[in-house]
Steps between C-alpha positions, in 0.01 A plus 500: 500500500638839400514793735216675317280186520574472873417866550168469314408188700566681832312810376208283399480340848521841665217641284283195559537543875445875486197491275317202652317601822467138607882468507556831680243424777718264704571742785337403828435694818450374856275652763554522877321165550728317251244480216670514163332674207573487130518836319426618150628799303233685299648795317711695748320357803584195709190340655442216735362205297309368800257645755646606836465239775678682784383506858780742600624818337866546406583608857325210669178676597194269495260566209127441515473238220203281419483186292192429286255293703747531788693209346876520496519298180328781319769743610761263362318463166350848451693726740368684797234777508553828682282801577631827357578632849708182566728591207692737726534782241610832649544835329807500279567127553316233305709202617226400742498123554730427203856376542782755519568651157139441384173689549125492451443615141337839451195525276712656222754215526221253427394724211854502362527120514159455331590750225834320450319178414254664260234677707212417731264354234699177468721520812313242711511248217873561441598496866332163559582326172825642358772278647770726361381778736517265801279713721325187627163643611375327817127535546483549877154651525415747775377527858286757675628556852175627652254275324747202521417398143742315265437538130634393156786262581660364185280735295621860551834653612470829685820700551551806725677812386679736736259781425209617712177606334345633825544450872298176471584375146806435282579416140536137388536294181282201417593215268221249427566144391249539215556867409724650235528841661638615835269711721624804689266588782475604862405275793439561873820461696341241730516248213798263502666459159819350353833685473773504239817692578711686241874576532606851602 
């Protein structure tokens, strides 16, 4: 093999790795409890490719987490659910319950990711079916703290953003198992939803 052929072979491998999201998504992160999460790069953002399961924040403080149906196996399969107030977001710091170096995504960070993959009209379909994206939607459903109602397990994924809508409600994103589009809406903060963290 000539030098030029060797150079082209190495360049080809580099470009394949750089251009293929599935190959560049091998980084993992670990939370305080020792849970390990796969990550995925979408555009310039690095996202967790699994729902948060933590029961402690990055400093060891206990988090109010609930498992669907109060069954631990559902937290292992679908991740935990958290009320918005349990996210631990404070002014100027969106890390909340995410591991160090990561944070609860703002509403506009969700918008950027969705625009990167082609827009909201087909985003739910792409996020759940496009294996090259590797987002790995987990349909954890939701829980209402006051009514003690569990809903939509394995049907709908509800994800918090870091942005308040009002003193009693916040913005979230919804991805249905049978929908093509993602839904941006507000929900009372007493609901418990899933969390994905994004790298700082």
